[in-house]
C-alpha positions as a Markdown table, in Angstrom:
| # | Residue | x | y | z |
|---|---|---|---|---|
| 1 | Unk | -1.8 | -26.2 | -8.2 |
| 2 | Unk | 1.5 | -26.8 | -6.5 |
| 3 | Unk | 1.9 | -24.9 | -3.2 |
| 4 | Unk | 4.5 | -22.1 | -3.4 |
| 5 | Unk | 7.1 | -21.5 | -0.7 |
| 6 | Unk | 5.3 | -18.4 | 0.5 |
| 7 | Unk | 3.6 | -17.8 | 3.8 |
| 8 | Unk | -0.1 | -18.5 | 3.5 |
| 9 | Unk | -0.3 | -18.9 | -0.3 |
| 10 | Unk | -4.0 | -19.7 | -0.2 |
| 11 | Unk | -6.4 | -16.8 | 0.2 |
| 12 | Unk | -8.4 | -16.5 | 3.5 |
| 13 | Unk | -12.0 | -15.5 | 3.6 |
| 14 | Unk | -12.5 | -11.9 | 2.3 |
| 15 | Unk | -13.2 | -10.6 | 5.8 |
| 16 | Unk | -9.6 | -11.5 | 6.8 |
| 17 | Unk | -8.4 | -8.6 | 4.7 |
| 18 | Unk | -9.5 | -6.2 | 7.4 |
| 19 | Unk | -6.4 | -5.1 | 9.1 |
| 20 | Unk | -8.3 | -4.4 | 12.4 |
| 21 | Unk | -8.7 | -8.2 | 12.8 |
| 22 | Unk | -5.0 | -8.9 | 13.0 |
| 23 | Unk | -2.8 | -6.4 | 14.8 |
| 24 | Unk | -3.2 | -3.8 | 17.5 |
| 25 | Unk | -2.9 | -0.2 | 16.3 |
| 26 | Unk | 0.5 | 1.5 | 16.4 |
| 27 | Unk | 0.0 | 3.7 | 19.5 |
| 28 | Unk | 3.2 | 5.6 | 18.6 |
| 29 | Unk | 6.0 | 6.7 | 20.9 |
| 30 | Unk | 7.3 | 10.0 | 22.2 |
| 31 | Unk | 9.3 | 11.9 | 19.6 |
| 32 | Unk | 13.0 | 10.9 | 20.0 |
| 33 | Unk | 15.0 | 13.4 | 18.1 |
| 34 | Unk | 18.3 | 11.8 | 19.0 |
| 35 | Unk | 17.1 | 8.6 | 17.3 |
| 36 | Unk | 15.8 | 10.6 | 14.3 |
| 37 | Unk | 18.9 | 12.6 | 13.8 |
| 38 | Unk | 21.1 | 9.5 | 14.1 |
| 39 | Unk | 19.4 | 8.0 | 11.1 |
| 40 | Unk | 21.6 | 8.0 | 7.9 |
| 41 | Unk | 21.1 | 6.4 | 4.5 |
| 42 | Unk | 24.1 | 5.1 | 2.4 |
| 43 | Unk | 22.6 | 5.9 | -1.0 |
| 44 | Unk | 25.1 | 4.0 | -3.1 |
| 45 | Unk | 24.8 | 0.9 | -1.0 |
| 46 | Unk | 21.0 | 1.1 | -1.0 |
| 47 | Unk | 21.0 | 1.5 | -4.8 |
| 48 | Unk | 23.4 | -1.5 | -5.3 |
| 49 | Unk | 21.3 | -3.7 | -3.1 |
| 50 | Unk | 18.1 | -2.7 | -4.9 |
| 51 | Unk | 19.6 | -3.2 | -8.3 |
| 52 | Unk | 20.7 | -6.7 | -7.4 |
| 53 | Unk | 17.2 | -8.0 | -6.6 |
| 54 | Unk | 15.6 | -8.4 | -10.0 |
| 55 | Unk | 18.4 | -10.7 | -11.1 |
| 56 | Unk | 18.7 | -12.7 | -8.0 |
| 57 | Unk | 15.1 | -13.5 | -7.2 |
| 58 | Unk | 13.0 | -15.4 | -9.7 |
| 59 | Unk | 10.0 | -17.7 | -9.4 |
| 60 | Unk | 8.5 | -19.7 | -12.3 |
| 61 | Unk | 5.4 | -21.7 | -13.2 |
| 62 | Unk | 3.1 | -22.7 | -10.3 |
| 63 | Unk | 5.3 | -20.8 | -7.8 |
| 64 | Unk | 5.0 | -17.6 | -9.9 |
| 65 | Unk | 1.2 | -18.0 | -10.2 |
| 66 | Unk | 0.9 | -18.4 | -6.4 |
| 67 | Unk | 3.0 | -15.2 | -5.8 |
| 68 | Unk | 0.9 | -13.3 | -8.3 |
| 69 | Unk | -2.3 | -14.4 | -6.5 |
| 70 | Unk | -0.7 | -13.2 | -3.3 |
| 71 | Unk | 0.0 | -9.8 | -5.0 |
| 72 | Unk | -3.7 | -9.5 | -6.0 |
| 73 | Unk | -4.8 | -10.0 | -2.3 |
| 74 | Unk | -2.4 | -7.2 | -1.3 |
| 75 | Unk | -3.7 | -4.7 | -3.7 |
| 76 | Unk | -5.4 | -1.4 | -3.0 |
| 77 | Unk | -7.4 | -1.2 | -6.2 |
| 78 | Unk | -7.4 | 2.5 | -6.9 |
| 79 | Unk | -9.1 | 5.2 | -8.9 |
| 80 | Unk | -8.0 | 8.8 | -8.3 |
| 81 | Unk | -9.0 | 10.7 | -11.4 |
| 82 | Unk | -10.7 | 14.0 | -11.9 |
| 83 | Unk | -13.4 | 12.3 | -14.0 |
| 84 | Unk | -14.3 | 9.6 | -11.5 |
| 85 | Unk | -18.0 | 8.8 | -11.5 |
| 86 | Unk | -20.3 | 6.6 | -9.4 |
| 87 | Unk | -20.4 | 4.2 | -12.3 |
| 88 | Unk | -16.7 | 3.9 | -12.5 |
| 89 | Unk | -16.3 | 3.3 | -8.8 |
| 90 | Unk | -19.0 | 0.6 | -8.8 |
| 91 | Unk | -17.2 | -1.1 | -11.7 |
| 92 | Unk | -13.9 | -0.9 | -9.7 |
| 93 | Unk | -15.6 | -2.4 | -6.7 |
| 94 | Unk | -17.0 | -5.2 | -8.8 |
| 95 | Unk | -13.5 | -5.9 | -10.0 |
| 96 | Unk | -12.2 | -5.9 | -6.4 |
| 97 | Unk | -14.8 | -8.6 | -5.5 |
| 98 | Unk | -13.8 | -10.6 | -8.6 |
| 99 | Unk | -10.3 | -9.4 | -9.6 |
| 100 | Unk | -9.5 | -12.3 | -11.9 |
| 101 | Unk | -11.8 | -14.2 | -14.2 |
| 102 | Unk | -13.6 | -17.0 | -12.5 |
| 103 | Unk | -12.4 | -19.6 | -14.9 |
| 104 | Unk | -8.8 | -18.7 | -14.2 |
| 105 | Unk | -9.3 | -18.8 | -10.5 |
| 106 | Unk | -11.1 | -22.2 | -10.8 |
| 107 | Unk | -8.1 | -23.6 | -12.7 |
| 108 | Unk | -5.8 | -22.3 | -10.0 |
| 109 | Unk | -7.9 | -23.4 | -7.1 |
| 110 | Unk | -8.0 | -19.8 | -5.8 |
| 111 | Unk | -11.8 | -19.2 | -5.6 |
| 112 | Unk | -12.8 | -16.3 | -3.4 |
| 113 | Unk | -9.7 | -14.2 | -4.1 |
| 114 | Unk | -10.3 | -10.5 | -3.7 |
| 115 | Unk | -8.2 | -7.4 | -3.5 |
| 116 | Unk | -7.1 | -6.0 | -0.2 |
| 117 | Unk | -9.1 | -2.7 | -0.4 |
| 118 | Unk | -10.5 | -0.1 | -2.8 |
| 119 | Unk | -9.0 | 3.4 | -2.6 |
| 120 | Unk | -11.0 | 6.4 | -3.8 |
| 121 | Unk | -11.4 | 10.2 | -3.2 |
| 122 | Unk | -13.6 | 11.2 | -0.3 |
| 123 | Unk | -16.6 | 12.1 | -2.5 |
| 124 | Unk | -16.8 | 8.5 | -3.7 |
| 125 | Unk | -16.4 | 6.8 | -0.3 |
| 126 | Unk | -20.2 | 6.3 | 0.2 |
| 127 | Unk | -20.6 | 4.8 | -3.2 |
| 128 | Unk | -17.7 | 2.4 | -2.7 |
| 129 | Unk | -19.0 | 1.4 | 0.8 |
| 130 | Unk | -22.4 | 0.6 | -0.7 |
| 131 | Unk | -20.9 | -1.4 | -3.6 |
| 132 | Unk | -18.7 | -3.4 | -1.3 |
| 133 | Unk | -21.3 | -4.2 | 1.3 |
| 134 | Unk | -21.0 | -7.7 | 2.6 |
| 135 | Unk | -17.7 | -8.4 | 0.9 |
| 136 | Unk | -15.4 | -7.7 | 3.8 |
| 137 | Unk | -13.2 | -5.5 | 1.5 |
| 138 | Unk | -12.4 | -2.2 | 3.2 |
| 139 | Unk | -12.7 | 1.2 | 1.6 |
| 140 | Unk | -9.7 | 3.5 | 1.8 |
| 141 | Unk | -10.0 | 7.3 | 1.3 |
| 142 | Unk | -7.3 | 9.7 | 0.3 |
| 143 | Unk | -7.7 | 12.7 | 2.5 |
| 144 | Unk | -5.9 | 15.9 | 3.9 |
| 145 | Unk | -5.9 | 17.9 | 0.7 |
| 146 | Unk | -4.6 | 15.0 | -1.5 |
| 147 | Unk | -2.2 | 15.1 | -3.3 |
| 148 | Unk | -0.4 | 18.3 | -2.3 |
| 149 | Unk | -1.6 | 18.5 | 1.3 |
| 150 | Unk | -1.5 | 22.3 | 1.1 |
| 151 | Unk | -5.1 | 23.2 | 2.1 |
| 152 | Unk | -5.7 | 24.8 | 5.6 |
| 153 | Unk | -4.9 | 22.3 | 8.4 |
| 154 | Unk | -8.3 | 22.5 | 10.0 |
| 155 | Unk | -9.9 | 21.5 | 6.7 |
| 156 | Unk | -7.5 | 18.6 | 6.3 |
| 157 | Unk | -8.5 | 17.3 | 9.7 |
| 158 | Unk | -12.2 | 17.9 | 8.9 |
| 159 | Unk | -11.8 | 15.9 | 5.7 |
| 160 | Unk | -10.5 | 12.9 | 7.6 |
| 161 | Unk | -13.5 | 13.0 | 9.9 |
| 162 | Unk | -15.9 | 13.2 | 6.9 |
| 163 | Unk | -14.3 | 10.2 | 5.2 |
| 164 | Unk | -14.5 | 8.2 | 8.4 |
| 165 | Unk | -18.1 | 9.2 | 8.9 |
| 166 | Unk | -18.9 | 8.1 | 5.3 |
| 167 | Unk | -17.5 | 4.6 | 6.1 |
| 168 | Unk | -13.9 | 4.6 | 5.2 |
| 169 | Unk | -12.0 | 2.1 | 7.3 |
| 170 | Unk | -8.5 | 3.3 | 6.1 |
| 171 | Unk | -7.3 | 6.8 | 5.5 |
| 172 | Unk | -4.4 | 7.7 | 3.3 |
| 173 | Unk | -3.1 | 11.1 | 4.5 |
| 174 | Unk | -0.4 | 13.2 | 2.9 |
| 175 | Unk | 2.3 | 14.9 | 5.0 |
| 176 | Unk | 3.5 | 18.4 | 4.7 |
| 177 | Unk | 6.7 | 18.0 | 2.7 |
| 178 | Unk | 8.1 | 21.3 | 3.9 |
| 179 | Unk | 8.5 | 19.9 | 7.4 |
| 180 | Unk | 10.9 | 17.3 | 6.0 |
| 181 | Unk | 12.7 | 19.6 | 3.7 |
| 182 | Unk | 13.4 | 22.1 | 6.5 |
| 183 | Unk | 14.1 | 19.4 | 9.1 |
| 184 | Unk | 11.2 | 20.5 | 11.3 |
| 185 | Unk | 10.6 | 17.0 | 12.8 |
| 186 | Unk | 8.6 | 18.3 | 15.7 |
| 187 | Unk | 6.1 | 19.9 | 13.3 |
| 188 | Unk | 5.8 | 16.7 | 11.3 |
| 189 | Unk | 5.3 | 14.6 | 14.4 |
| 190 | Unk | 2.6 | 16.9 | 15.8 |
| 191 | Unk | 0.8 | 17.0 | 12.4 |
| 192 | Unk | 0.9 | 13.2 | 12.1 |
| 193 | Unk | -0.4 | 12.8 | 15.6 |
| 194 | Unk | -3.4 | 15.0 | 15.0 |
| 195 | Unk | -4.2 | 13.3 | 11.8 |
| 196 | Unk | -3.9 | 9.9 | 13.4 |
| 197 | Unk | -6.3 | 11.0 | 16.2 |
| 198 | Unk | -8.8 | 12.3 | 13.7 |
| 199 | Unk | -8.9 | 8.9 | 12.1 |
| 200 | Unk | -10.4 | 7.3 | 15.2 |
| 201 | Unk | -10.7 | 3.5 | 14.6 |
| 202 | Unk | -9.7 | 3.8 | 10.9 |
| 203 | Unk | -6.2 | 2.8 | 10.0 |
| 204 | Unk | -4.0 | 5.6 | 8.8 |
| 205 | Unk | -1.5 | 5.4 | 6.0 |
| 206 | Unk | 1.1 | 8.2 | 5.9 |
| 207 | Unk | 2.0 | 9.2 | 2.4 |
| 208 | Unk | 5.5 | 10.6 | 2.3 |
| 209 | Unk | 5.6 | 11.7 | -1.4 |
| 210 | Unk | 9.2 | 10.4 | -1.5 |
| 211 | Unk | 9.8 | 11.8 | -4.9 |
| 212 | Unk | 9.7 | 15.3 | -3.4 |
| 213 | Unk | 11.8 | 14.7 | -0.3 |
| 214 | Unk | 15.2 | 15.2 | -1.9 |
| 215 | Unk | 17.3 | 12.5 | -0.3 |
| 216 | Unk | 17.0 | 8.9 | 1.0 |
| 217 | Unk | 18.1 | 10.2 | 4.4 |
| 218 | Unk | 15.0 | 12.5 | 4.5 |
| 219 | Unk | 12.9 | 9.5 | 3.5 |
| 220 | Unk | 14.3 | 7.4 | 6.3 |
| 221 | Unk | 13.9 | 10.1 | 8.9 |
| 222 | Unk | 10.3 | 11.0 | 7.8 |
| 223 | Unk | 9.4 | 7.3 | 7.9 |
| 224 | Unk | 10.6 | 7.1 | 11.5 |
| 225 | Unk | 8.9 | 10.2 | 12.7 |
| 226 | Unk | 5.5 | 9.2 | 11.1 |
| 227 | Unk | 5.8 | 5.8 | 12.9 |
| 228 | Unk | 6.6 | 7.5 | 16.2 |
| 229 | Unk | 3.5 | 9.6 | 15.7 |
| 230 | Unk | 1.3 | 6.5 | 15.3 |
| 231 | Unk | 1.1 | 5.8 | 11.5 |
| 232 | Unk | -0.2 | 2.3 | 10.9 |
| 233 | Unk | 1.3 | 2.2 | 7.4 |
| 234 | Unk | 3.9 | 4.3 | 5.7 |
| 235 | Unk | 3.4 | 4.8 | 2.0 |
| 236 | Unk | 5.7 | 6.0 | -0.8 |
| 237 | Unk | 3.7 | 8.3 | -3.0 |
| 238 | Unk | 0.4 | 9.8 | -4.0 |
| 239 | Unk | 1.0 | 8.6 | -7.6 |
| 240 | Unk | 0.9 | 12.2 | -8.7 |
| 241 | Unk | 4.6 | 13.0 | -8.2 |
| 242 | Unk | 7.2 | 12.9 | -11.1 |
| 243 | Unk | 8.9 | 10.0 | -9.3 |
| 244 | Unk | 6.8 | 7.5 | -7.3 |
| 245 | Unk | 7.7 | 4.1 | -5.8 |
| 246 | Unk | 11.2 | 2.9 | -6.5 |
| 247 | Unk | 13.2 | 0.0 | -5.1 |
| 248 | Unk | 15.8 | 2.2 | -3.3 |
| 249 | Unk | 13.0 | 4.2 | -1.6 |
| 250 | Unk | 11.3 | 0.9 | -0.7 |
| 251 | Unk | 14.5 | -0.5 | 0.8 |
| 252 | Unk | 15.0 | 2.7 | 2.8 |
| 253 | Unk | 11.4 | 2.7 | 4.2 |
| 254 | Unk | 11.2 | -1.0 | 5.0 |
| 255 | Unk | 14.5 | -0.9 | 6.9 |
| 256 | Unk | 13.0 | 2.0 | 8.9 |
| 257 | Unk | 10.0 | -0.2 | 9.6 |
| 258 | Unk | 12.4 | -3.0 | 10.7 |
| 259 | Unk | 14.3 | -0.7 | 13.0 |
| 260 | Unk | 11.1 | 0.6 | 14.5 |
| 261 | Unk | 9.9 | -2.9 | 15.1 |
| 262 | Unk | 13.3 | -4.0 | 16.6 |
| 263 | Unk | 13.1 | -1.1 | 19.1 |
| 264 | Unk | 9.4 | -1.0 | 20.0 |
| 265 | Unk | 8.0 | -4.4 | 19.1 |
| 266 | Unk | 5.4 | -2.7 | 16.9 |
| 267 | Unk | 4.8 | -3.9 | 13.3 |
| 268 | Unk | 4.0 | -1.1 | 10.9 |
| 269 | Unk | 2.8 | -1.7 | 7.4 |
| 270 | Unk | 4.2 | -0.6 | 4.1 |
| 271 | Unk | 2.6 | 0.5 | 0.8 |
| 272 | Unk | 4.5 | 1.3 | -2.4 |
| 273 | Unk | 2.3 | 3.3 | -4.8 |
| 274 | Unk | 2.7 | 4.7 | -8.2 |
| 275 | Unk | 4.7 | 3.3 | -11.1 |
| 276 | Unk | 4.2 | -0.4 | -10.4 |
| 277 | Unk | 2.3 | -1.6 | -13.4 |
| 278 | Unk | 3.9 | -5.0 | -14.3 |
| 279 | Unk | 3.5 | -8.4 | -12.7 |
| 280 | Unk | 7.3 | -8.9 | -12.8 |
| 281 | Unk | 7.8 | -5.7 | -10.8 |
| 282 | Unk | 5.3 | -6.8 | -8.2 |
| 283 | Unk | 7.3 | -10.0 | -7.7 |
| 284 | Unk | 10.5 | -8.1 | -7.1 |
| 285 | Unk | 8.8 | -6.0 | -4.4 |
| 286 | Unk | 7.4 | -9.1 | -2.7 |
| 287 | Unk | 10.8 | -10.7 | -2.7 |
| 288 | Unk | 12.3 | -7.6 | -1.1 |
| 289 | Unk | 9.7 | -7.6 | 1.6 |
| 290 | Unk | 10.3 | -11.3 | 2.3 |
| 291 | Unk | 14.0 | -10.8 | 2.4 |
| 292 | Unk | 14.1 | -7.7 | 4.6 |
| 293 | Unk | 11.0 | -8.1 | 6.9 |
| 294 | Unk | 9.9 | -11.7 | 6.7 |
| 295 | Unk | 6.8 | -13.6 | 5.8 |
| 296 | Unk | 4.5 | -11.9 | 8.3 |
| 297 | Unk | 4.7 | -8.7 | 6.3 |
| 298 | Unk | 3.3 | -10.5 | 3.2 |
| 299 | Unk | -0.3 | -10.2 | 4.5 |
| 300 | Unk | -2.8 | -7.5 | 3.8 |
| 301 | Unk | -2.6 | -5.9 | 7.2 |
| 302 | Unk | 1.0 | -5.1 | 6.7 |
| 303 | Unk | 1.6 | -4.7 | 3.0 |
| 304 | Unk | -0.4 | -3.2 | 0.1 |
| 305 | Unk | 0.3 | -2.2 | -3.5 |
| 306 | Unk | -1.3 | 1.1 | -4.5 |
| 307 | Unk | -2.2 | 0.1 | -8.0 |
| 308 | Unk | -4.7 | 0.2 | -10.8 |
| 309 | Unk | -3.0 | -1.0 | -14.0 |
| 310 | Unk | -1.0 | -3.6 | -12.2 |
| 311 | Unk | -4.0 | -5.9 | -11.8 |
| 312 | Unk | -4.6 | -6.1 | -15.6 |
| 313 | Unk | -1.1 | -7.4 | -16.2 |
| 314 | Unk | -1.2 | -9.9 | -13.3 |
| 315 | Unk | -4.5 | -11.3 | -14.7 |
| 316 | Unk | -3.0 | -11.6 | -18.1 |
| 317 | Unk | 0.0 | -13.5 | -16.7 |
| 318 | Unk | -2.3 | -15.8 | -14.8 |
| 319 | Unk | -4.3 | -16.4 | -17.9 |
| 320 | Unk | -1.1 | -17.4 | -19.7 |
| 321 | Unk | -0.2 | -19.7 | -16.9 |
| 322 | Unk | -3.5 | -21.5 | -17.2 |
| 323 | Unk | -4.0 | -21.5 | -21.0 |
| 324 | Unk | -0.4 | -21.3 | -22.3 |
| 325 | Unk | -1.3 | -18.3 | -24.5 |
| 326 | Unk | -1.2 | -14.5 | -23.9 |
| 327 | Unk | -4.5 | -12.7 | -24.3 |
| 328 | Unk | -5.0 | -9.1 | -25.4 |
| 329 | Unk | -4.7 | -6.5 | -22.6 |
| 330 | Unk | -8.2 | -5.3 | -23.3 |
| 331 | Unk | -9.7 | -8.6 | -22.2 |
| 332 | Unk | -8.6 | -7.8 | -18.7 |
| 333 | Unk | -9.9 | -4.3 | -18.2 |
| 334 | Unk | -10.4 | -2.9 | -14.7 |
| 335 | Unk | -14.0 | -1.8 | -15.5 |
């Protein structure tokens, strides 16, 4: 398979997916309200830039296949349904270990490819940890009263502790949207700091629920405050909001990440989640990350897709690349 012009196109051993092995944690900084309140977002310019990407960035043939394999390695394979069962989670974990049919990976020279993590509700953490034992694939848990984040604060903190104790190595927390909507940045900072502390050694992804924050300026400011408070990742959505990940929101958040890195030297990760279900959309997101942040952010310790249905379409596209024919969607089920 022809090597694509993408940083580290081959997949490292599965254990390399663990973010703890790459970067020091984001220790955070003191809350700088002057910096926060100076942040603005030119919505029309952001939307124009985002709209231009799908038409300007295109990869084909072997290059496209390499980028799609990269997307698989950056995926938090997720099940967050009310009818989740131990059997469903075990099937999902088996898919995380072998996300693409073995014959396709053999043809591509991509043996050993796995997803970046498996993301489940707290109640399924122990099941996922057991199913992934020895794989090096971390388990992420959604905590803090997911998805609304409106349960009593002490219970949200306790839930984080329970998920870490059960073996979760990554915690996806949800912020209190009201702090953003009322401009109470001190309250958001304090909340995020306490949640980060409760995570201990587990990496914390701060879910902003951007579809409920009103404006891109609010998104930019909330991103910055969460990073100041020690978030290792910032994430768009729970996947349960009416509007989830979008290109304008992504551009806003990754530029906040770039500004934070420029000022502090700390690299913070990014996770778009919800609404990304097509392989072609994943390629657009990857090209935006490459353009705005650079190749280093195209690694599992700094970028993840929050996805479930996305994997099926990527596998279907890789099958077409190898065989020249499209297969039915049902042949690439998650589990």
